[in-house]
N, C-alpha and C positions, 0 to 999 in steps of 0.2 A: 569621296566616302573612301574607309579604309576596306580592306577585303574581309577584315572580320565583321564589317558592317552589311557587308554585300551577299556574305555567303550564308547559305540555308544548313546549318550543321544536322546531321542525321544521329540524333541522340537518343541513344535506349537505355531504358533502364537498367540498371545492373541487379542481379540476385538478391544484393542484399537493400537493396530500394523496394524491391517488391517484397520481401521479406517484412520488411518494415511498415508497409503499407496493407499488410494483413492478404496480400493477394497470392503467396506464397508461401510454404510450410518448410521449416528445417526436418529433413528426414530423420536427422541424426540424434536431435536434442533439443531442448529449448536451454542452450546455455549462455543466452545473452551475447552483450558483446564483451570484446576484450580490451580490459582497461589497464595494462601496464603501467607499472611508474607513480610516481606521485602528484599530487595536484599543484597547479604552479601557485607560487606566491603572490598574494596583492601586487598590483602594479604601483599602487600608490603608497609609500611608507607612511604618510599621513593619516591614511584611512581610519585607522585606529582611534586617534585622539579626535578626528572628524565627528566618528561615530558616537563617541562619547560625548562630546560637545552637544551636539543634535538632540541626543537622548536626554543629557541633562536640561535640556531648554524646555522640552515637551513635558518633563516631569512627571506627574501622574495621569496625564491627558493620553500618553501612549502605554501600552502593554505588548512586550516582545514576548511571542511563542516559539520555542524552538525544538524541531523534532528530533530525535537520538540520532537520525541519519546527517545531520548536518554537520557541515566544516566546525573543525574549532573555532576559527577566525569570527563565525558568526554567533556560534553558542555562547561564545563569552559575553556576547551581549543578551541572552536571553533572560526575561526574568524566572521563567518556567522552561523546564524541558521536560517530555514526555511524548507519548505515543501520541496518535492523532486524535484518537477520543479523548482522553484526558486533557490534552489542551485544549480543544474545543468547550470540555466543560468548565477548567479553569477561565479561561476567556467569558465565558458567561456568569462566574463566580465574581468577575470586576467588574459591575455596573458603571461604576465612575470613569472607567478608561474610554475616552472618547475614539480612540484609534486603539484598533486590534491589528499588529503589524505580524503575520504568520510567516516564520522561517519554515516552511514545507515544500508543499505541493498543492495544485489547485484545488483537488476535492476536500483537501482538509481544511482550508480556505473557505469552501463553499459549507461544510460541517458548522465551524464558527459562527458562519454568519446565521443559520440556520437557529444556533440555539442563543444567541445574544440578543439583544434588545436591538430597536428600530431604530436608537439614539447611538448605537453605535456603528463604527465603519471599519470593516476588516479589509485587510490590505494585503497583497501579495507582491513582495519586492520584486519578481519577475514572473511575468504573466506566461512566460513559456515554460514554467518549471510545472510541468503536467505529470501524469502517471501513466506508463505504459500499460499497467494492468488495469487501472479504471478506463482506460480507452479503449480497452479489447470489449468492452459492451455498451453499444449507443442505446439511447432511447428506441430510434427504429429496428434495430434489429431484436431488441427485446419484446418490442411489440409484434414482430414477425414471430417469435419465438410462441408468445402466447396463442397466436393464432394456430398455429401448428400442434399445438397441446389442445387446444379447442376441436379441432379436427378430427385429432386423435380420439377425443371422447372423455379426456382426463383432465381438463382444464380444473374443472371443479374440486377434483382432489388434490392439485398442488396448492401448495404452499411457500411462496417464494421467500427465500432467506438472502439476506445481501450482505457481503462482506463491506466493513466500514470504507475499505478503499474501492468507492465507487463513487459516480457522480451523484449530484442531486437528481438529476433525471432518475437514474436507475432507484435512488432511495425512494422517489416520490412514486415508482410504479409499486414497488414494494409494498408501502404503506396503503397504497390504493386498493391490493390485490391481497390483503388480509397479512400480510408477511411482517417480518421483523429483520433488522440490522444486527447483526455480530461483529465481536472484534476476535483475535488472534487467542485472546484470553477466557473468552464465554460461549465460543462458538457450539460447543458440546451442550450448553443449557440452551442455545437458540434454538438448535435441531430438535431437541428433546420436547420443547415447547412447542415448534413446529409439527411434529409428528403427533400431539397430544390435541391438535386443533380439528380433526376428524375422526373417521372411522379407523381403528387401529391397524386393519390391514389392509387399507386402500389409499390412506394417504401417502402424497408424495412430495419432497421436496425439491425447488429448481432452486439451485445455488448457484449467486452469482458474487464478483466475475472469474474468483480464484479457483480453478479444479483442484488444486493438491489440497489447498485448507479444505476444502468441502469431502473430498474422498479420505485425507488424512482422519479427519472428526468423524465420519462414520463409519470407518474401518477400524481404526485403533482406540476410539474413545466408546462409540455405540456398538461395537460388536459385528458390524454388517459384513456382507464378504464385497471383493472388488467386483463381481457379476453383479451385487444389487445396483452397480453406477454405472450409468451411460455417460456418453460424453456428447454435448451438443454442441456443434460446430456452426456458427453463423454464418460461415461462408460456403457451406453447401446447401442445397435442396433440403428442406424437413430438417434441419441438422444432422445430415448425415445417417439418422436415424429412420426404421419402421416405426410405424402405427404401433406394432406387436412391441417392438423393442422398449418403447415409452412407457408402455401399460403394464409392462412386467419389470420395470425400474423401480426402486425405491428413491436412488438420489439421481436427479436430473443435473449434471456437472456442465456450468459453463466452459466453453475452451478458452481459458484466459489463464494467467500467469505472471507472476513477477519475473522481471529478466534478472533480478540479481540472484534471489534466491533459486531460481529455476537453473541457476548454472551449476549448482552444486550434484556430483555424481555418485552412484556408488562407488568409482574408482576414488574421488577425492576423499572419501572415508577408509577405504582400506588403504590409502598412501600413507595417511596421516599416521594410521595406526603401525603401519610399518616404520614410519621415520621417529615417533615420538612413542616409545614403549610406554603403557601406564595412561595414556592420553584420555580423556574422557571428550566424548564427541556431543556437542550441545547444540541442536538446529531449531530453526522457526519452522513452524508447521506449514509454511509455506513453500518448503522443499518439497520435492518428489517422493510418492510412497516410500521408493526403495530406499533413497536417502533416511527418510523418518524411522523407517522400518531397522535400518543399522545403525543407527545413533543410541547413545545412552540415555540421552535427554531431549527433550521437545517442549517448546513453550514459545510463546510469545518475548516479545522484546524486551518488558518490563520481567518477566520469569527469568530468562538470561541475565539481566542485570543481578537480580535477587540470588539467582542460583550462584554467581561467583562471589557475591558477598559472601555468601554462608561458606563459601569452600574453605577447605583448610589449607595454612599456607603450605607451600612446594607441591601442590596438586597443578596438574597438566591439562590444559584444555583447547579444542578444537572448536571453533565457533563458526555456524553455518548463517550468517548473516550479513548485513551490509558493513564493509569495511570501514566507514568513520566511527562506527560506534565500537568494532572490537580492538580499533586502534587505543580509541579514547580508553577502554576497559583493559587492555594489555598496560596503559601507561598507567592507570591509576592504581592496578594491582599488583605491580612489577615490585614495588618496598615490601610487600607481604610473602615475596619469593614464589606468586601465581605464575605459571608459565601459559600466556594466552596466546594463540595463534591464530589465522584466518585459515579456514577448514582449505580452501582451495588454495593451490601453489601461484597460480595467477590472479593477482588480487584485481578488485572491480569495484569500484564506487556506482552507487546511483547516479547515473547521468543527469537526469532530471531533478531529484532532489541536490545536487551541485549547483543547479542552475543558481539558488540563491547564494551568493556568494558576497564579499563585503562590499566591492562597488557598488550591487545593487541595495544591500542593505544601506550604507551610506547615503545615498540618491533618496531613498526613500525617506529615511528621516529626516535629513535635511529639508526635504520637500514638504514635508509635513510639520517641520518646524516654521517653515515659513508662511505655513496657510493654505498650501496648494496640496490637494487630495488626488493622490496619483494611483492606479492600479487596484481601484477598489474593486472588490468581489460581491454582489450582491444576488441573491436569488429571488426568481419572481415568488411572488404572494401564493402564487396556487402549487408551484410545484414545493416551496418551504412548508405548506400547510401537510400535504402528504408525506415530504421528507419527515416532519417533525412528529408523526405519527408513527410512523416506523420507529425511528429514534425512541418515543417515548414507550413502547412496545419493549424494547430492548431494555430500558432502564428498569421496567416493571417485573422484569424478570427476577427470580428469587435468586 
């Protein structure tokens, strides 16, 4: 035996590991990880041709969805691009496609499976492509939260509203408890609907899992105050809140966030205004409240794209969202003289979204072309039924 085989190592988890495991907090900010530099190029120069050949062989049997945050090398093979909900609906509108290959993350593929027929098979090229925000709210944690609300005597007054960026389990919980799903585009209408479900002055909303979208919508769009919102921390007893705080609140925000959008700071906004005079700051509502308050424009991914499409030639824009999209938009509108930059000086890709790379996509398409079903995402029937109920409530919103 070697020394390495016989020696027992005393390995202690690092502070970063504890933070990722949810056992510690960053007292300074929610800045996510540092990701300087460019993404590596595909390892095999023949991958593009192999992807084309496999997709051509599959023909109408395959429908490839590409989220806006995907790499260009993957997006080029997407039949449609868009945000998570748009893509799930696009998949449902293609019943002739036997295989739905979702180039996105796990919760998106779950939503596609919920909305498509039983005959269609949803595939995620890399099963490790999750979402840190969605993972911040588990079914067990949310069930425990509901028990806390019940003990506080307010559960019957609470309507859950869950962001699309949540697991099928959380969507099912929402449907089962009379709530609805929302996107960053319709969060205001979803909250208005929720508050209309009970008594005007006693109804409360439990907003899952992104605290920033919930807070920004409540304060910016519904005119609430920050004091109307409390933050439920699933890692603390009773969420770190007293029964009195829960009873007094209108918005009970889950302690979750996007690791990319959460990195933008007020300093980022101030710095870009100093560096680029006359710049328009446009951010996603998943950013922190002080960033949203300091921005010129706030909106969903689709809003950001449309705003830049309508922007005058020669205008300058700093965008607070995922870098792949910002870079793609910068290249697209450069011929029109529009200057588009990333809001933060340190670039950061969505690390989980970028797990879907060209090698994984090629492996998936070639496997399907050979008749081998891989990496299927399948939601169980009970979860699907309640999750679909919550999604249908959203679709019924005016």
